[in-house]
N, C-alpha and C positions, 0 to 999 in steps of 0.2 A: 840251957844258955842258948838263947837263939842263934841261929847261923846269923851271918852277917849280910847284908842287901846288896846285892854289887850296884854300885851308880853310874846309871847310862849319863853318856856323857850325851853332849849337843853334835858333835861330829860323828859318834858313832851310829846315831840315827841317821844322821846325812846320809852314810853309806849305804847304811839298809835301804836307803828310799832307793839309791843310784840303781841296787843291784838289782831289786823287784823293776824298776823301767827296765833296765837291760834284756830284764829275763821275759818282760811283756813284748819290747821289740823283736828281740830272737822270735817270738812265737807267731805275731801277726807278717812279717818277712817270710816265715815258712810255710802260712797257712797261702800266701799271695802265689807264690811260689810254683805253689801245687795247683793253686787255680788256674796260673799262667798253663803249665802242661797241661791241664786237662783240654784249657781251649786249641793248646795248639796242637793236641791231637784230634780234635772234633773239626772234619773238611767242611768250608762253605757251601750253602745252599747254591745252586745253578740260578744266574740271574733271569727275571721274569718276563720275556720278551711280547710280541702282538704279533703274528704271522698271517697271512692267507696260501691258499692255494693255485697257485695261475692256472688261470681258462682260456680258451680263444672263442671268440664270438663275430658273428658279421657287424661289421661298424659303417652305418652310413654315413660320409664324408661329405660334411657342407660346408659351404664359400657365403659370406657375409660383404653388404659393399653399402657406403652411406648414400640414401636416397632422399629424392624430393619429391612431393606430391606436385599434380598439376590437373585442373582440371580436361577431361577427356576431351573438351571442346572450348576453347576460352577467342569469345566474340566479342570484340572493342568497339562498343558502340560510338559512332561517330554521326554528325551532324552533317547532311548532302547537302542542305542548302543555307545560306547567310540569314542571319535574323538573329529576333530578342527572344530567351526566352520567358514567357510567360507561366508555366508550371512546371512542377517536377511531381510526375503521376504516381512515383514506386515510391517503398521504404526501402532505403538502402540496407543491403543483407538477405533482402526478404528472397522466397523463391517467386521466379515469374515465369510466364508463358511462351510460347511464339508466339507475337504480334501483337502482345499486350505495351500498348503505351506507356513507355517509359518518361518523356519528356513532351509539352506543348514549344512550339515556336510561332511568334505572333505569323498570323498566316494571312492579312490583309492584303500585303503587297502582294501577292500570291494571288490570291482572289482577284483583286483586281485584271493582272496580269493575263486569269483566265477568261475574264470576261471579255478583254481588249481581242486574245487569243478568238474565241466566239466570234466576236463583231468581224475582223476580218475574215473569220472563214463564211460567214454569212455574206458578208461584200463577193469575195470570190465564187461560190456557190450562183450569184443575178448573174455575173458573169460568165460564168459556165451556162449558166440557162440561156442566157442572149446569145452564145455563142452557138448554141445547140439551136435555137429555133432559124436562126440566120441557115445553118448549112439546112436543114431541113426544108426552106422555102427554096434556096438557093440551088439544090441537087436537080427539081423537074425542070426549073427557069432553064438551065445551062443544055439541059436536055433538049429541048425545045428552042436553042439559041437565042433564046428571047434575054439571055445575058451571057456575060465572055467567061469561057472556060476559067480564065485568070480571078473573077470575083468567086468564082465557085472557090479554088482551092483559099483563097485569101479565108475564107470563113471558116473551113476545114481546118486550117492552121491555128486563127483565132480560136476554135472549140478546142483544140490540142492543150493552146496553151493555159487557155481556160482552166481545162481538168488538171493540169501542172499545179495550174496556183490553188487550186482547192486543196489537193494533196499534201502541198505544202501547207496549206494553214490547218486544214487537219492534224498533221503532227505539231503544229505549234503549240495547237489545243492540247494534245495527247500529251506535250513535253509541259506544257501550265498543270495539268491536274497532277502529275509526277509530282514536280516540284507543290505543288499544296497539298501531296500526300505527305512526302518528306517533312512537311510542317510536323507531323508528329510523329516524332522517333521511338519506332518502337524496339522490340525484341527480337532478336535472329534465330532466337533460341530458345529452348527450357534451361533452365537452371535458377542460378545464384547470381543477383544482380549483385553488384561491389559500391564503393561510396564514389557520389555525385563529384565530377570536375569542374562540373559550373556551376553556378548560383542563378536563381531569375533576376532577371534585368541583365546576364552579359552577353556579349553580341559574340554569336557562335556562327562556327561553318565548317567547311569541307577542309580546307586548312588549320583548323583549330585544333586543339588537345582534344584527345580522344573523350565524352560526356561521361561513359562509366563503362564498365564492363562485364558480361555476363558469361557464367561458367559452369558447364554441366562437370555435377560433382558426384553424379549417382549411375556409374561406375566411374572411379577414381582413376587416375595415370598416377604411376609412381615412376621414377626416371633414377638410373643407377650407372655407373661409367664401370664396366670392367677394364682389366689390361689387355694389350694384344695378345700378351701370351696366354693368358686364362681363354679368351676368345679363341686361341686358332689350338689350344688342347679339346676345347669342347668339341668345335667343329668338324677337325682331322678325325676324332673316335668314329667319325660315321661314315661310312660309306657310299652314301648316296642321299642327292638332297631328298628325298622322301622319306627315308628314316629320321632323318636330322629333324624335319619337320613334324615327325610323330611323333618325336620323344620332344619337343618344344612345348607342341601342345598338351603333353601330359605331365610337363612340370608345374610344378604347386610352390609357392613361395608364401610365406612366412614377413609379416613387417610388425617390428618392434618400433613403439613409439616414442617419443621423447622423456616418458614420464614410465618410461621400462616394461610397461605393459606389451601383450602381445594382440593386434587386434586379430579379430575373433575370423575372420573370414579370409578364406586360401586365394592369394593372386593368382593370377595366368598369365604365362609369355604373352608380350602381344606385338611388339616388334624390336629391328633390330635396326639402329641408325646404317646408311649407305656408306660409309667411310670409316677410316681412323683419325682421330686428331690430329696430327700432324708434330702438335707442340707439347701432348701429353701421353703419346703413345697408346690411348684407351678407344675405346667404342662406347658410346649412350647405347643404353638398352634400356625397355619400357616393360611394366608389370603393367595388370590394369584390375582393380580392387571392388568387390562391391561394396556398397559405400550407404547402408540405410542409414535415415536421419541426416543426412546429412552429414556428418561426423566430423570427418575427414576435409578440412579445405586445401587448397590449394597455396605450395608454401612451408607446407609442415616438412622438417627433416625427422628422418628415421634410419634402421638399420633394414636395409630386405635382408633374406638367404634363404637358399633353395638346397637340398643335396645333388651333387654334382657326382658322385661315383659312390659303391659298398666296395669297404673294403673285407674281402675274407678272411674268418679266420685269425683276425685282430688277437692282439695281448694286448688289453688292458688294466694296468696296475694301478696304486693309488700314486699321486705324486710326491708325497711325505714319505714314500717308498724308495727314490732315488737320493743318491750320493753324488753331489757335481762339483768335479776339483778341478780346476783350469780347462773348463770345458770338454771334462770326461764323467760319461758317467756310468754310475755303479751301482749294483743290489746287491745288500749279504741275504745268502739264503742258508737253509737249514740243511744237511748232509747228514749220512749216517751218523748214530750215536746222537742225537740234536748237536753235532758239531758248526759252528758259525763258519760261512766262507764266503768268501767276495765273489760278485761277476761284474765283467767288463759289458753294457749294452748297447743299445743304439737306440736313443728314441726317435718316434717321430711325432706328428699329429697330437692334439688335447682334445679333452672335452670334459668340462667342470674340472674336478679337482683327480680325474684322472688322465693318465699319461698310455700312448701305444708304444708298443716295444717293439721294434724293425727286427731284432736280433740279440743275441745273446742268453734268452729265455722259451722254455720247450715249455706245454702244459703239465700241466702235472707236479712241476716245481713249488717248495715252499721257499717265499720269500719275507723279510722280517717287515713288517710297516711301522713300527714305534719298538722303541729299547734301542736303537742304533748305537746312544750314546755308552750303554749297559758293558756292551760286549765287545769281543774283538775275534781276530779270528783266528780259530783253534778252539776257543772256548767252548765249553758245554752251557747250552742255552736252557731254559724250562719254558716252552714254544706254547702258547695262549692264542685262540683265534680268534681275529681281530673283526670288527662289524662298524661299519663305516658312521661319524656320526652324524646327527641332523643337520650340521649346518655344510657337512661335505656333501649329501642328500639335497642340500637346497641349491648348491653350488653346482652339482652336477644336472639339476632339472631348470636351471637358469639357463646355462647355456645349449640346451637341448629342445630343438623346437619340434621334434616329437616324442614318440615313446620307443622309437629305433636309436634315441640316443646317437644325431649324426655329429659329426667332429670336425671341425672348422682348421684346414689344413695351415700350415706355414706358423701355428701356434707357440709352439716353442722356440723360432726365433725371436718372438715379441717378448716371452716369460717364461724366465730359466726356472727348471723346477730347483725347490726349495730345497737345502741343506738336510743333512739326519739331524735328527737330537744331538746337540753337543757337536756338532760340524764347525770348523771356526769356517767364519764369514768375510 
């Protein structure tokens, strides 16, 4: 006989399934626990940071000021006689030479005045001739007592009066000739002629507004204003006038135009004004620049700058390496064993994306430039060498008037150091 087949109920099947699920869950939990223990045992890798070694360099310190251009000579052209304009002989904005006729005034009244003066002169010369003849005739007669001495004296005085009248008539003729010449209004200098302020048919004269202006723009003057303190700092560093004059002559200026470009020609110091402006506490200076093709014109604005001193053994670090907190400046440094330390510093002038460090760092130390948000003091880091980006190089080049990378004084007061990565702002 066959053995009886056991009957499996639905309840038994569910119990078996529950048992299998519980066994699988315990197995997964055991495997996860083992993985966690392995992970806890593995130490984390040190964070990677970018660092650089501090070096010292000689840095030229430069200053810059707002500047305006002006002609080396500005001649205001005015009418010297009263009359009506009949011609304009120049093209506005063109180059003119000294003596070129710019305007013509109706000369008919002045020609008539000259002719009248010449007629008066002829009359006076005739009278002088008659007085001369009388003196020559009376002189021998008076010696022979044929006439009285009184008659001779009257003839001599009449001759002197006639000579004076001739001289006065000649002066009137010269004055009339000068006035006739003034009917042709000429340029007093070589330069660029400006807009005409009078039109043909206008009545012009000495008391009327200027007709135009002519400016010599090659070379061209550039005016700028410095503070009294800057002026004193510059002059008092020299012990004699000769030393200061020699240094002033050797100064070279750069002119940055309104479009951001730098004028290719260097400027030379020209003069300092005679007094300090009591309203602003500043003094006006001027430099002079070559201006081929008359590109620069009077009235343009720009920036003028020059090197004022050389700071020896200056320490330059990237601006992004500096951490600023409530007016205090710090940098992170790499200590022994690649441990992170914090060092307070005192900053000075700025050039482009770099700052001068006055104290707190010495050449040869290694500082963090990027990655400050990844580390804390006492942590071990994985340092990698830092290389400036193309934008930083461009910023430094833009802020540098020459290859020596001069620095503008006082920049930190204007633009504070940026916060380190992750620092609260």
